[in-house]
C-alpha positions in Angstrom: 0.0 0.0 0.0 3.1 2.3 0.1 2.7 3.0 -3.6 -1.0 3.8 -3.1 -0.2 6.4 -0.4 2.5 7.9 -2.7 0.1 7.9 -5.6 -2.8 9.6 -3.7 -0.5 12.1 -2.0 0.8 13.3 -5.4 -2.7 13.4 -7.0 -4.4 15.1 -4.1 -1.7 17.8 -3.7 -1.7 18.6 -7.4 -5.5 18.6 -7.6 -6.1 20.8 -4.6 -3.3 23.3 -5.3 -4.3 23.7 -9.0 -8.0 24.1 -7.9 -7.0 27.4 -6.3 -5.9 28.9 -9.6 -8.6 30.4 -11.8 -7.7 31.1 -15.5 -10.3 33.1 -17.4 -9.8 33.4 -21.2 -12.1 35.7 -23.2 -11.5 34.5 -26.7 -13.5 33.0 -29.5 -13.4 29.2 -29.4 -11.9 28.2 -32.8 -10.5 24.8 -33.7 -7.0 26.4 -33.8 -7.5 28.0 -30.3 -8.7 24.6 -28.9 -5.8 22.7 -30.5 -3.3 25.2 -29.1 -4.7 24.9 -25.6 -4.6 21.1 -25.8 -1.0 21.1 -26.9 0.0 23.7 -24.3 -1.7 21.5 -21.7 0.1 18.4 -23.0 3.4 20.2 -22.5 2.5 21.6 -19.1 1.6 18.0 -18.0 5.3 17.2 -17.8 5.9 20.0 -15.4 3.0 19.8 -13.0 1.7 16.4 -13.9 -1.3 15.2 -15.9 -3.4 15.8 -12.8 -2.1 19.3 -12.2 -2.5 20.3 -15.9 -5.9 18.7 -16.2 -7.3 20.4 -13.1 -5.6 23.7 -14.1 -7.0 23.8 -17.7 -10.2 21.7 -17.8 -12.4 24.5 -16.5 -10.9 27.2 -18.8 -11.3 24.8 -21.7 -14.9 24.3 -20.8 -15.5 28.0 -20.4 -13.8 28.8 -23.7 -16.2 26.4 -25.5 -19.2 27.2 -23.4 -21.5 27.8 -26.4 -20.4 24.8 -28.4 -19.0 22.3 -25.8 -19.6 18.7 -26.7 -18.4 15.4 -25.3 -15.6 15.0 -27.9 -13.9 18.2 -26.5 -13.6 16.5 -23.1 -12.5 13.2 -24.6 -9.7 14.7 -26.5 -8.7 16.7 -23.4 -8.4 13.3 -21.6 -6.4 11.8 -24.5 -3.9 14.6 -24.9 -3.6 16.5 -21.5 -4.6 13.9 -18.9 -2.6 11.1 -20.5 -0.3 11.2 -23.5 1.0 14.6 -22.7 2.7 13.5 -19.5 5.0 10.9 -21.1 8.2 12.9 -20.8 9.0 13.2 -17.1 8.3 11.2 -13.9 6.2 14.1 -12.7 4.1 13.8 -15.8 2.2 10.6 -15.1 1.8 8.2 -12.1 3.4 5.1 -13.7 6.5 7.1 -14.6 6.6 8.5 -11.1 6.5 5.0 -9.6 9.3 4.0 -12.1 11.4 6.9 -10.8 10.8 5.7 -7.2 12.0 2.2 -8.2 15.2 3.6 -9.7 14.6 4.7 -13.3 16.7 7.9 -13.9 14.7 11.1 -13.9 15.6 12.2 -17.5 15.4 8.7 -18.9 11.8 9.2 -20.0 12.5 12.5 -21.8 15.4 11.0 -23.8 13.5 7.8 -24.8 9.9 8.8 -25.1 9.9 12.1 -27.0 9.7 10.8 -30.6 6.5 8.7 -29.8 5.2 11.6 -27.8 5.4 14.1 -30.7 4.1 11.5 -33.1 1.0 10.6 -31.1 0.1 14.1 -30.1 0.5 15.3 -33.7 -2.0 12.7 -35.0 -4.5 13.5 -32.2 -4.1 17.2 -32.8 -4.9 16.8 -36.5 -7.8 14.5 -35.7 -9.3 16.9 -33.2 -8.8 19.9 -35.6 -10.7 18.1 -38.4 -13.5 17.0 -36.0 -13.8 20.5 -34.4 -14.0 22.2 -37.7 -16.8 19.9 -38.8 -18.9 19.8 -35.6 -17.8 23.0 -33.9 -18.2 25.0 -37.1 -21.8 23.9 -37.6 -22.6 25.2 -34.2 -20.8 28.5 -34.9 -22.9 29.1 -38.0 -26.0 29.3 -35.8 -24.6 32.1 -33.7 -25.7 35.7 -34.4 -23.1 37.9 -36.0 -21.3 40.1 -33.6 -18.4 42.5 -33.5 -15.2 40.7 -32.9 -13.7 41.6 -29.5 -10.0 41.5 -28.4 -8.9 38.4 -26.6 -8.2 38.8 -22.8 -6.6 36.7 -20.2 -7.1 36.9 -16.4 -5.4 34.9 -13.7 -6.7 34.7 -10.1 -4.8 32.8 -7.4 -1.4 32.9 -9.0 0.2 32.3 -5.6 -0.9 28.7 -5.8 1.8 28.1 -8.4 4.2 28.3 -5.5 2.4 25.4 -3.9 2.7 23.4 -7.2 6.4 24.2 -7.2 6.8 22.8 -3.7 5.1 19.6 -4.8 7.4 19.3 -7.8 10.5 19.8 -5.7 9.2 17.3 -3.1 9.0 14.6 -5.8 12.8 14.4 -5.7 12.9 13.9 -1.9 13.2 10.1 -2.0 15.5 8.2 0.3 16.3 5.8 -2.4 17.6 8.6 -4.6 18.9 11.0 -2.0 20.5 9.0 0.9 20.3 11.9 3.3 16.5 12.0 3.1 14.9 10.2 6.1 12.9 7.1 5.4 11.2 4.1 6.9 13.3 0.9 6.6 11.2 -2.3 6.3 11.8 -5.7 4.8 15.1 -4.6 3.2 13.5 -1.6 1.5 13.4 2.1 2.3 10.1 4.0 2.1 9.6 7.7 1.9 7.5 9.6 4.4 8.9 13.2 4.3 7.8 13.7 0.6 4.3 12.5 1.4 4.0 14.7 4.5 5.1 17.7 2.4 2.6 16.9 -0.3 -0.3 16.4 2.1 0.6 19.6 3.9 0.6 21.5 0.6 -2.9 20.0 -0.1 -4.1 21.4 3.3 -2.4 24.7 3.2 -3.1 25.5 -0.4 -6.8 25.0 0.2 -6.9 26.9 3.4 -5.0 29.9 2.0 -6.4 29.8 -1.5 -8.1 32.9 -3.1 -11.8 32.3 -2.4 -12.7 33.9 -5.7 -10.6 31.2 -7.5 -12.3 28.4 -5.6 -15.7 29.8 -6.3 -14.9 30.5 -10.0 -13.7 26.9 -10.4 -16.6 25.6 -8.5 -14.0 23.6 -6.5 -15.0 20.6 -4.4 -13.4 17.4 -3.2 -15.8 14.9 -4.9 -13.5 14.1 -7.9 -10.4 13.3 -5.7 -12.6 11.4 -3.2 -14.0 9.2 -6.0 -10.4 8.5 -7.3 -9.2 7.6 -3.8 -12.0 5.1 -3.3 -11.8 3.5 -6.7 -8.0 3.2 -6.8 -7.5 1.7 -3.4 -9.4 -1.3 -4.7 -7.4 -1.4 -7.9 -4.0 -1.1 -6.1 -5.1 -3.6 -3.5 -5.9 -6.3 -6.1 -3.1 -5.5 -8.5 -0.1 -5.4 -6.1 -0.2 -9.0 -5.0 0.1 -10.0 -8.7 3.6 -8.5 -8.8 5.1 -11.6 -7.2 3.1 -14.0 -9.3 4.1 -12.2 -12.5 7.7 -12.1 -11.5 7.8 -15.8 -10.7 6.2 -16.7 -14.0 8.6 -14.5 -15.9 11.6 -16.3 -14.3 10.5 -19.6 -15.8 11.7 -20.5 -19.3 8.1 -20.4 -20.6 7.5 -16.9 -19.2 10.8 -15.5 -20.3 10.1 -16.7 -23.9 7.0 -14.5 -24.0 8.8 -11.3 -22.9 9.5 -9.2 -26.0 9.0 -5.4 -26.7 5.9 -6.2 -28.7 4.3 -8.4 -26.0 5.3 -5.8 -23.3 3.7 -3.0 -25.4 0.4 -4.6 -26.0 0.2 -6.4 -22.6 1.0 -3.3 -20.6 -1.3 -1.2 -22.8 -4.4 -3.4 -22.7 -4.2 -3.9 -18.9 -3.4 -0.2 -18.4 -6.7 0.8 -19.9 -8.7 -1.5 -17.6 -6.7 -2.0 -14.4 -5.0 1.5 -14.1 -1.7 2.2 -15.7 0.4 2.8 -12.5 0.3 -0.7 -11.0 0.2 -2.3 -14.5 3.5 -0.5 -15.2 5.1 -2.0 -12.1 3.7 -5.5 -13.0 5.2 -5.6 -16.5 8.5 -3.9 -15.4 8.8 -6.7 -12.8 8.1 -9.3 -15.4 10.6 -7.9 -17.9 13.3 -7.7 -15.2 12.6 -11.1 -13.8 12.9 -12.7 -17.2 16.5 -11.5 -17.2 17.2 -12.5 -13.6 16.8 -9.0 -12.2 14.5 -7.8 -9.4 12.3 -4.7 -9.4 12.9 -4.5 -5.6 16.6 -3.6 -6.1 17.2 0.1 -7.0 20.6 -0.6 -8.6 19.1 -3.3 -10.9 16.2 -1.1 -12.0 18.7 1.7 -12.9 20.9 -0.8 -14.8 17.9 -2.1 -16.6 16.9 1.4 -17.7 20.4 2.1 -18.9 20.4 -1.0 -21.1 22.6 -3.0 -18.7 20.6 -6.1 -19.7 19.8 -7.4 -23.2 17.6 -4.9 -25.0 16.4 -3.8 -21.6 16.1 0.0 -22.3 13.9 -0.7 -25.3 11.7 -3.0 -23.3 11.3 -0.3 -20.6 10.5 2.2 -23.4 7.7 -0.1 -24.6 6.3 -0.5 -21.1 6.5 3.3 -20.4 4.9 4.5 -23.6 2.1 1.8 -23.4 1.3 2.5 -19.8 1.0 6.3 -20.4 -0.7 6.2 -23.8 -3.2 3.4 -23.1 -4.2 5.0 -19.8 -6.6 7.1 -22.0 -8.5 4.1 -23.2 -11.0 4.1 -20.3 -12.1 6.4 -17.5 -10.2 4.2 -15.0 -7.0 3.9 -17.0 -5.4 7.0 -15.2 -6.3 9.0 -12.2 -7.1 12.3 -13.9 -9.5 10.8 -16.4 -12.2 10.2 -13.8 -11.7 13.7 -12.2 -12.0 15.4 -15.6 -15.2 13.4 -16.3 -16.6 14.4 -12.9 -15.8 18.1 -13.4 -17.3 18.0 -16.9 -20.5 16.5 -15.6 -20.7 19.0 -12.8 -20.5 21.7 -15.5 -23.6 20.2 -17.2 -21.8 18.3 -20.0 -23.4 14.9 -20.9 -20.5 12.5 -20.9 -20.6 9.0 -22.4 -20.9 5.9 -20.1 -17.9 3.7 -19.4 -18.6 1.5 -22.4 -19.8 4.5 -24.5 -16.4 6.1 -24.0 -14.7 3.0 -25.3 -17.0 2.2 -28.2 -17.6 5.8 -29.5 -14.2 7.3 -28.9 -11.3 5.1 -27.7 -11.7 2.3 -30.3 -12.4 4.4 -33.4 -10.1 7.4 -32.5 -7.4 6.5 -30.0 -6.7 2.8 -30.9 -5.6 3.6 -34.5 -3.1 6.2 -33.1 -1.8 3.6 -30.7 -1.5 1.0 -33.4 0.5 3.5 -35.6 2.8 4.2 -32.6 3.4 0.5 -32.3 3.9 0.1 -36.0 6.4 2.9 -36.3 8.4 2.4 -33.1 8.1 -1.2 -32.0 6.7 -3.6 -34.6 9.9 -4.2 -36.5 12.4 -3.6 -33.7 12.2 -6.9 -31.9 
């Protein structure tokens, strides 16, 4: 459950701190403006996390499109900002954060994931632009003509960016990375507690000291993070015991024979969409390492695995990392921010598709072809 506490502490602190920042954009909602905001959000996701970026921008995105907002706007936001955007740093997405805690170097994700990141986001940006021109444009034609007004931007609660900065700095306070950081020693492992205390303190203080105008303007409440906390404790509780089983199977000749970049990509990806991408990432990293006689519980082995110290290991980790982050967008439960974005959209009066409606109407016809092309270009013929 240590990983669950770390996971929730990070999500809660980012969610609450960003909830005290109100961004108001007075601009016409055009396809280009929407694509620009989505791409900016994808980039920001690597600095303040997919959760932070999602909570910071989802309400401005909804307000920008208040006259023409449809479910596809929110779905593409989940695709690009809440998931794929955060593939470049451990801060970006929970599975990469857990990988960093296990020993993957901080800048490893940036140096290995950026080509697939650019490729996938470019495809999704083009797809959204085409869809928004077709469906958004039809709605715009029904609007009465008016005199164009200059764009304006207003920021309320900017001091909360300092709280976000504290959370980002706290990410590095891990006793396995910095030996001088105090930790809890148990069963041969060292667990952080200082980082989590800082994050939870930020969550409390950023809310208590937040600009009330920002909280009111964002219609801030705790329901989205409460839902995530309850849903994911069950997911973590059922997935974590599987680590040992997967590792033991991968050590066998039969299991090791099944470990390839292709099987890791699709295996990690499919399960990430339905069982949450953070514990799935750990499961498949454990399997890949165990197949080569390494243990995910040893910091030095994880670091060596990431640095290609085992046969084709860096490429295998790249397949796991990209699949975990990208496929997290396949369902509402694939990644923590997905459910929070859905909840905020529904609170804003937007009719969102059901769990299976999301998959059948959006994930399968729109996202899966992009993920297939990512596999085809970067992994299919590489081993």
